[in-house]
N, C-alpha and C positions, 0 to 999 in steps of 0.2 A: 052094171060093172061091179066086179067083186073087189073088195078092199085087200090090201096087203097085210098079211099076218106077220108083222115085224118081230114080235117076240119069238115065234117059232123059226123064222128065217135067221134071226140073230143067233139063236141057240144052235141051229144047224151049222151056220157059217163059222161061229167061234169055237164050238165044242166038237162038232162032228168033223168038220173040214180042217179045223186047227188054224183058221185064218186069224191074223191080228185085227184089231179094230180098224186100223187104217186100210188094210187089204179089203176087209168086209165093205166099208163105206165107199171104196173106189169101184166096187162092182155095181152093175145094174141089177135089178131084180131078175131079169131074164138070164143074165150071166150066172147068177147064183143058182137059179133053178137048173140050168144045164150042168153046173158042177155037182149038183145033188142028184143028177140022173133023171130029172123030169124031162119028158118029151114035150115039145111045143104043141099046144092045142090049135094054134092058128097056122094057116097055110101061107104060101108065098103071096106077096103083093103083086097082083096081076094088073094088067093095063087099065082096067076099069077103076080099080082102087087107086092107082097112081094118078089117073086123070082127075078123080074126085079130090085127092089131096092137092094137086096142082091148082085146081079151081078154087079150093077153099083157102089156100095159102100161096098166092102168086108171089114170085120173087122179083117181079118187075123186069125180067129180061125181055128184051125187045122194045122197051119203052125208052125213048130218048127225048 
């Protein structure tokens, strides 16, 4: 997993996009990347991925 380059993201958000600090910190890194024109490297979550997430993090539905 790659770390987040906060100094460069902050520089881009505050100086390039002209965001206020509050606007910057209310964005997710993914939203900021989209605003900067980056394309997402990951594809959509397909049923296999969804099933794996549901198995890993059950919400307890159906249990009474």
